[in-house]
MMTF fields as JSON, N, C-alpha, C and O atoms, coordinates in Angstrom:
{
  "mmtfVersion": "1.0.0",
  "mmtfProducer": "UNKNOWN",
  "numBonds": 287,
  "numAtoms": 288,
  "numGroups": 72,
  "numChains": 1,
  "numModels": 1,
  "chainsPerModel": [1],
  "groupsPerChain": [72],
  "chainIdList": ["A"],
  "bondAtomList": [4, 2, 8, 6, 12, 10, 16, 14, 20, 18, 24, 22, 28, 26, 32, 30, 36, 34, 40, 38, 44, 42, 48, 46, 52, 50, 56, 54, 60, 58, 64, 62, 68, 66, 72, 70, 76, 74, 80, 78, 84, 82, 88, 86, 92, 90, 96, 94, 100, 98, 104, 102, 108, 106, 112, 110, 116, 114, 120, 118, 124, 122, 128, 126, 132, 130, 136, 134, 140, 138, 144, 142, 148, 146, 152, 150, 156, 154, 160, 158, 164, 162, 168, 166, 172, 170, 176, 174, 180, 178, 184, 182, 188, 186, 192, 190, 196, 194, 200, 198, 204, 202, 208, 206, 212, 210, 216, 214, 220, 218, 224, 222, 228, 226, 232, 230, 236, 234, 240, 238, 244, 242, 248, 246, 252, 250, 256, 254, 260, 258, 264, 262, 268, 266, 272, 270, 276, 274, 280, 278, 284, 282],
  "bondOrderList": [1, 1, 1, 1, 1, 1, 1, 1, 1, 1, 1, 1, 1, 1, 1, 1, 1, 1, 1, 1, 1, 1, 1, 1, 1, 1, 1, 1, 1, 1, 1, 1, 1, 1, 1, 1, 1, 1, 1, 1, 1, 1, 1, 1, 1, 1, 1, 1, 1, 1, 1, 1, 1, 1, 1, 1, 1, 1, 1, 1, 1, 1, 1, 1, 1, 1, 1, 1, 1, 1, 1],
  "groupList": [{"groupName": "SER", "atomNameList": ["N", "CA", "C", "O"], "elementList": ["N", "C", "C", "O"], "formalChargeList": [0, 0, 0, 0], "bondAtomList": [1, 0, 2, 1, 3, 2], "bondOrderList": [1, 1, 2], "singleLetterCode": "S", "chemCompType": "L-PEPTIDE LINKING"}, {"groupName": "GLY", "atomNameList": ["N", "CA", "C", "O"], "elementList": ["N", "C", "C", "O"], "formalChargeList": [0, 0, 0, 0], "bondAtomList": [1, 0, 2, 1, 3, 2], "bondOrderList": [1, 1, 2], "singleLetterCode": "G", "chemCompType": "PEPTIDE LINKING"}, {"groupName": "THR", "atomNameList": ["N", "CA", "C", "O"], "elementList": ["N", "C", "C", "O"], "formalChargeList": [0, 0, 0, 0], "bondAtomList": [1, 0, 2, 1, 3, 2], "bondOrderList": [1, 1, 2], "singleLetterCode": "T", "chemCompType": "L-PEPTIDE LINKING"}, {"groupName": "PRO", "atomNameList": ["N", "CA", "C", "O"], "elementList": ["N", "C", "C", "O"], "formalChargeList": [0, 0, 0, 0], "bondAtomList": [1, 0, 2, 1, 3, 2], "bondOrderList": [1, 1, 2], "singleLetterCode": "P", "chemCompType": "L-PEPTIDE LINKING"}, {"groupName": "TYR", "atomNameList": ["N", "CA", "C", "O"], "elementList": ["N", "C", "C", "O"], "formalChargeList": [0, 0, 0, 0], "bondAtomList": [1, 0, 2, 1, 3, 2], "bondOrderList": [1, 1, 2], "singleLetterCode": "Y", "chemCompType": "L-PEPTIDE LINKING"}, {"groupName": "VAL", "atomNameList": ["N", "CA", "C", "O"], "elementList": ["N", "C", "C", "O"], "formalChargeList": [0, 0, 0, 0], "bondAtomList": [1, 0, 2, 1, 3, 2], "bondOrderList": [1, 1, 2], "singleLetterCode": "V", "chemCompType": "L-PEPTIDE LINKING"}, {"groupName": "ASP", "atomNameList": ["N", "CA", "C", "O"], "elementList": ["N", "C", "C", "O"], "formalChargeList": [0, 0, 0, 0], "bondAtomList": [1, 0, 2, 1, 3, 2], "bondOrderList": [1, 1, 2], "singleLetterCode": "D", "chemCompType": "L-PEPTIDE LINKING"}, {"groupName": "ILE", "atomNameList": ["N", "CA", "C", "O"], "elementList": ["N", "C", "C", "O"], "formalChargeList": [0, 0, 0, 0], "bondAtomList": [1, 0, 2, 1, 3, 2], "bondOrderList": [1, 1, 2], "singleLetterCode": "I", "chemCompType": "L-PEPTIDE LINKING"}, {"groupName": "ALA", "atomNameList": ["N", "CA", "C", "O"], "elementList": ["N", "C", "C", "O"], "formalChargeList": [0, 0, 0, 0], "bondAtomList": [1, 0, 2, 1, 3, 2], "bondOrderList": [1, 1, 2], "singleLetterCode": "A", "chemCompType": "L-PEPTIDE LINKING"}, {"groupName": "LYS", "atomNameList": ["N", "CA", "C", "O"], "elementList": ["N", "C", "C", "O"], "formalChargeList": [0, 0, 0, 0], "bondAtomList": [1, 0, 2, 1, 3, 2], "bondOrderList": [1, 1, 2], "singleLetterCode": "K", "chemCompType": "L-PEPTIDE LINKING"}, {"groupName": "GLN", "atomNameList": ["N", "CA", "C", "O"], "elementList": ["N", "C", "C", "O"], "formalChargeList": [0, 0, 0, 0], "bondAtomList": [1, 0, 2, 1, 3, 2], "bondOrderList": [1, 1, 2], "singleLetterCode": "Q", "chemCompType": "L-PEPTIDE LINKING"}, {"groupName": "LEU", "atomNameList": ["N", "CA", "C", "O"], "elementList": ["N", "C", "C", "O"], "formalChargeList": [0, 0, 0, 0], "bondAtomList": [1, 0, 2, 1, 3, 2], "bondOrderList": [1, 1, 2], "singleLetterCode": "L", "chemCompType": "L-PEPTIDE LINKING"}, {"groupName": "PHE", "atomNameList": ["N", "CA", "C", "O"], "elementList": ["N", "C", "C", "O"], "formalChargeList": [0, 0, 0, 0], "bondAtomList": [1, 0, 2, 1, 3, 2], "bondOrderList": [1, 1, 2], "singleLetterCode": "F", "chemCompType": "L-PEPTIDE LINKING"}, {"groupName": "ARG", "atomNameList": ["N", "CA", "C", "O"], "elementList": ["N", "C", "C", "O"], "formalChargeList": [0, 0, 0, 0], "bondAtomList": [1, 0, 2, 1, 3, 2], "bondOrderList": [1, 1, 2], "singleLetterCode": "R", "chemCompType": "L-PEPTIDE LINKING"}, {"groupName": "GLU", "atomNameList": ["N", "CA", "C", "O"], "elementList": ["N", "C", "C", "O"], "formalChargeList": [0, 0, 0, 0], "bondAtomList": [1, 0, 2, 1, 3, 2], "bondOrderList": [1, 1, 2], "singleLetterCode": "E", "chemCompType": "L-PEPTIDE LINKING"}, {"groupName": "CYS", "atomNameList": ["N", "CA", "C", "O"], "elementList": ["N", "C", "C", "O"], "formalChargeList": [0, 0, 0, 0], "bondAtomList": [1, 0, 2, 1, 3, 2], "bondOrderList": [1, 1, 2], "singleLetterCode": "C", "chemCompType": "L-PEPTIDE LINKING"}, {"groupName": "ASN", "atomNameList": ["N", "CA", "C", "O"], "elementList": ["N", "C", "C", "O"], "formalChargeList": [0, 0, 0, 0], "bondAtomList": [1, 0, 2, 1, 3, 2], "bondOrderList": [1, 1, 2], "singleLetterCode": "N", "chemCompType": "L-PEPTIDE LINKING"}],
  "groupTypeList": [0, 1, 2, 3, 0, 4, 5, 6, 5, 7, 2, 3, 6, 2, 3, 8, 0, 9, 0, 1, 7, 10, 3, 6, 6, 11, 7, 11, 12, 7, 6, 13, 14, 12, 7, 1, 0, 15, 14, 9, 12, 13, 14, 5, 7, 8, 10, 12, 13, 3, 1, 6, 14, 5, 16, 5, 11, 11, 9, 13, 9, 9, 6, 7, 11, 0, 7, 9, 11, 14, 11, 6],
  "groupIdList": [1, 2, 3, 4, 5, 6, 7, 8, 9, 10, 11, 12, 13, 14, 15, 16, 17, 18, 19, 20, 21, 22, 23, 24, 25, 26, 27, 28, 29, 30, 31, 32, 33, 34, 35, 36, 37, 38, 39, 40, 41, 42, 43, 44, 45, 46, 47, 48, 49, 50, 51, 52, 53, 54, 55, 56, 57, 58, 59, 60, 61, 62, 63, 64, 65, 66, 67, 68, 69, 70, 71, 72],
  "secStructList": [7, 7, 1, 7, 7, 5, 7, 7, 7, 7, 7, 6, 6, 1, 2, 2, 2, 2, 2, 6, 7, 7, 6, 6, 7, 3, 3, 3, 3, 3, 6, 6, 3, 3, 7, 7, 1, 2, 2, 2, 2, 2, 2, 2, 2, 6, 6, 7, 7, 6, 6, 7, 3, 3, 3, 3, 3, 3, 3, 3, 6, 6, 3, 3, 3, 3, 3, 3, 3, 3, 7, 7],
  "xCoordList": [92.247, 91.516, 92.575, 92.278, 93.779, 94.749, 95.731, 96.725, 95.492, 96.395, 96.275, 95.176, 97.465, 97.294, 96.813, 97.031, 96.12, 95.422, 96.444, 96.321, 97.506, 98.483, 97.671, 96.784, 98.057, 97.677, 98.53, 99.733, 98.077, 98.942, 99.098, 100.239, 98.027, 98.077, 97.12, 96.037, 97.385, 96.404, 96.039, 96.892, 94.838, 94.412, 94.26, 93.642, 94.785, 94.626, 93.169, 92.28, 92.919, 91.733, 90.7, 89.513, 91.045, 90.076, 90.139, 91.092, 89.2, 89.231, 90.59, 91.189, 91.051, 92.264, 93.469, 94.253, 93.591, 94.799, 94.568, 95.505, 93.303, 93.114, 93.408, 93.704, 93.323, 93.52, 95.045, 95.514, 95.751, 97.24, 97.44, 98.606, 96.752, 96.982, 97.9, 97.68, 99.063, 100.075, 100.287, 100.0, 100.74, 101.094, 101.936, 102.725, 101.824, 102.55, 102.016, 102.469, 101.117, 100.46, 99.716, 99.136, 99.726, 99.03, 97.816, 97.962, 96.691, 95.496, 95.265, 95.145, 95.198, 95.06, 93.703, 93.127, 93.046, 91.656, 90.871, 91.434, 89.579, 88.559, 87.545, 86.862, 87.467, 86.419, 86.378, 85.342, 87.499, 87.722, 87.388, 87.102, 87.428, 87.241, 88.468, 88.909, 89.131, 90.498, 90.393, 89.399, 91.335, 91.356, 92.612, 93.732, 92.364, 93.508, 93.729, 94.713, 92.912, 93.041, 92.359, 91.648, 92.568, 91.932, 90.429, 89.571, 90.196, 88.679, 88.029, 86.851, 88.534, 88.032, 87.971, 87.025, 88.858, 88.643, 87.502, 86.743, 87.196, 86.081, 84.759, 83.782, 84.812, 83.611, 83.232, 82.073, 84.117, 83.997, 83.649, 82.8, 84.359, 84.201, 82.901, 82.463, 82.187, 80.938, 79.894, 78.797, 80.035, 79.009, 78.698, 77.672, 79.697, 79.542, 78.909, 78.685, 78.671, 78.022, 78.669, 79.268, 78.607, 79.072, 78.774, 77.664, 79.755, 79.49, 79.915, 80.17, 80.01, 80.329, 81.823, 82.61, 82.087, 83.613, 84.003, 83.357, 84.977, 85.653, 87.017, 87.703, 87.4, 88.723, 89.542, 89.138, 90.836, 91.59, 92.805, 93.529, 93.175, 94.425, 95.408, 95.202, 96.524, 97.35, 98.837, 99.253, 99.67, 101.096, 101.779, 101.552, 102.652, 103.508, 104.876, 105.256, 105.714, 106.994, 106.974, 106.548, 107.489, 107.565, 106.551, 106.422, 105.822, 104.753, 103.387, 102.994, 102.611, 101.202, 100.481, 100.764, 99.58, 98.889, 97.29, 96.696, 96.715, 95.211, 94.79, 95.229, 93.983, 93.624, 92.036, 91.416, 91.438, 90.023, 89.864, 90.56, 88.923, 88.613, 87.144, 86.308, 86.799, 85.491, 85.126, 85.675, 84.307, 84.013, 83.164, 82.393, 83.382, 82.579, 81.86, 81.153],
  "yCoordList": [120.704, 119.589, 118.448, 117.53, 118.538, 117.545, 118.069, 117.398, 119.199, 119.753, 118.873, 118.724, 118.292, 117.527, 118.364, 119.576, 117.702, 118.36, 118.712, 118.205, 119.554, 120.026, 121.09, 121.748, 121.227, 122.236, 123.436, 123.329, 124.493, 125.724, 126.544, 126.847, 126.939, 127.792, 127.328, 126.869, 127.396, 127.032, 128.458, 129.122, 128.704, 129.866, 129.643, 128.656, 130.499, 130.292, 130.051, 130.468, 129.363, 129.198, 128.527, 128.766, 127.725, 127.048, 125.558, 125.162, 124.752, 123.256, 122.633, 121.864, 123.007, 122.544, 122.812, 121.908, 124.027, 124.355, 123.658, 123.214, 123.576, 122.849, 121.395, 120.79, 120.785, 119.382, 119.087, 117.971, 120.097, 119.7, 119.66, 119.384, 119.828, 119.911, 121.101, 122.201, 120.823, 121.807, 122.203, 121.38, 123.332, 123.612, 122.496, 121.882, 122.217, 121.201, 119.832, 118.916, 119.572, 118.277, 117.861, 118.713, 116.645, 116.121, 115.392, 114.447, 115.842, 115.071, 114.012, 114.251, 112.732, 111.455, 111.081, 110.88, 110.952, 110.464, 111.29, 111.858, 111.415, 111.864, 110.849, 110.501, 110.34, 109.244, 108.258, 108.022, 107.693, 106.573, 106.998, 106.151, 108.163, 108.68, 109.295, 110.284, 108.682, 109.138, 110.58, 110.995, 111.276, 112.681, 112.919, 113.185, 112.818, 112.876, 114.278, 114.433, 115.281, 116.604, 117.566, 117.134, 118.91, 120.003, 119.827, 119.823, 119.69, 119.672, 118.403, 118.546, 117.404, 116.153, 116.516, 116.076, 117.28, 117.674, 118.592, 118.375, 119.604, 120.373, 119.705, 120.001, 118.715, 117.786, 117.055, 117.091, 116.44, 115.555, 116.278, 115.847, 117.494, 118.14, 118.838, 119.235, 119.055, 119.81, 118.914, 119.429, 117.502, 116.653, 116.693, 116.184, 117.38, 117.412, 118.701, 119.683, 118.701, 119.926, 120.413, 119.575, 121.575, 122.009, 121.07, 120.561, 120.88, 119.816, 118.409, 117.609, 118.047, 116.613, 116.478, 117.424, 115.292, 115.023, 114.022, 113.017, 114.367, 113.404, 112.986, 113.655, 111.894, 111.382, 111.7, 111.466, 112.302, 112.572, 112.04, 112.199, 111.349, 110.626, 111.365, 111.572, 111.779, 112.681, 112.285, 111.552, 112.698, 112.492, 113.68, 114.71, 113.663, 114.769, 114.24, 113.38, 114.749, 114.205, 112.838, 112.466, 112.007, 110.592, 109.849, 108.637, 110.512, 109.91, 110.043, 111.099, 109.027, 108.941, 109.111, 108.402, 110.075, 110.401, 110.38, 110.743, 109.961, 109.852, 111.065, 111.112, 111.938, 113.067, 113.145, 113.004, 113.389, 113.624, 115.197, 116.007, 115.421, 116.942, 117.254, 116.673, 118.118, 118.506, 119.761, 120.801, 119.8, 120.967, 121.971, 121.646, 123.162, 124.263, 125.112, 126.065],
  "zCoordList": [72.021, 72.625, 72.951, 73.715, 72.365, 72.691, 73.769, 74.047, 74.355, 75.256, 76.613, 77.147, 77.15, 78.346, 79.516, 79.538, 80.554, 81.637, 82.623, 83.738, 82.388, 83.403, 84.16, 83.617, 85.54, 86.257, 86.054, 86.294, 85.666, 85.331, 86.594, 86.942, 87.331, 88.454, 89.522, 89.162, 90.66, 91.754, 92.662, 93.25, 92.635, 93.297, 94.811, 95.211, 95.639, 97.18, 97.508, 96.766, 98.645, 99.238, 98.347, 98.564, 97.384, 96.561, 96.956, 97.627, 96.581, 96.788, 96.39, 97.141, 95.158, 94.651, 95.593, 95.881, 96.044, 96.955, 98.292, 98.955, 98.663, 100.06, 100.041, 101.071, 98.787, 98.709, 98.524, 98.747, 98.126, 97.933, 96.411, 96.129, 95.49, 94.172, 93.913, 94.42, 93.012, 92.81, 91.355, 90.486, 91.04, 89.7, 89.07, 89.789, 87.853, 86.991, 87.257, 86.57, 88.157, 88.325, 87.039, 86.366, 86.715, 85.429, 86.05, 86.825, 85.698, 86.12, 85.127, 83.925, 85.691, 84.886, 84.864, 83.795, 86.146, 86.293, 87.191, 88.126, 86.989, 87.859, 87.916, 86.953, 89.202, 89.489, 88.384, 87.762, 88.148, 87.126, 85.651, 84.805, 85.412, 84.056, 83.641, 84.227, 82.51, 82.037, 81.609, 81.014, 81.889, 81.491, 80.524, 80.961, 79.427, 78.443, 77.828, 77.104, 78.055, 77.52, 78.474, 79.381, 78.279, 78.967, 78.669, 79.551, 77.423, 76.987, 77.729, 78.059, 77.977, 78.65, 80.023, 80.675, 80.605, 82.104, 82.18, 83.124, 81.376, 81.44, 81.35, 82.04, 80.379, 80.198, 81.456, 81.869, 82.029, 83.21, 84.423, 85.204, 84.624, 85.878, 85.86, 86.939, 84.72, 84.581, 84.983, 85.203, 85.141, 85.584, 86.999, 87.451, 87.818, 89.086, 89.736, 89.028, 90.847, 91.481, 92.803, 93.476, 93.192, 94.431, 95.623, 95.78, 96.405, 97.565, 97.188, 98.088, 95.87, 95.364, 95.845, 95.893, 96.165, 96.365, 95.289, 94.993, 94.825, 93.594, 93.987, 94.76, 93.46, 93.508, 92.271, 91.132, 92.588, 91.508, 91.543, 92.526, 90.487, 90.254, 89.412, 88.216, 90.069, 89.316, 89.264, 90.161, 88.307, 88.337, 88.693, 88.058, 89.704, 90.148, 90.053, 90.847, 89.036, 88.78, 88.372, 87.278, 89.359, 89.174, 89.923, 89.754, 90.743, 91.655, 91.239, 90.743, 91.407, 91.142, 92.598, 93.564, 92.611, 93.792, 93.694, 92.679, 94.745, 94.739, 95.764, 96.913, 95.277, 96.197, 96.122, 95.068, 97.383, 97.355, 97.339, 97.952, 96.604, 96.278, 96.479, 95.786, 97.37, 97.549, 96.796, 97.161, 95.835, 94.885, 95.69, 96.593, 95.282, 95.896, 94.807, 95.135]
}
């Protein structure tokens, strides 16, 4: 439950790959909800449905990026 929410692998032709999310990105927030662990990521993302658009704030190396992600 305390494992950071790092992106391990991006599958081609998924919303994550289309939005520009990359392996090793650290997901910090989803729609203003702090994501401090993989467990929290699963809990928050389960609240959304296909077609929903979420804002993802992530850390990539030294940069903080905001990405819009449409779920399928």
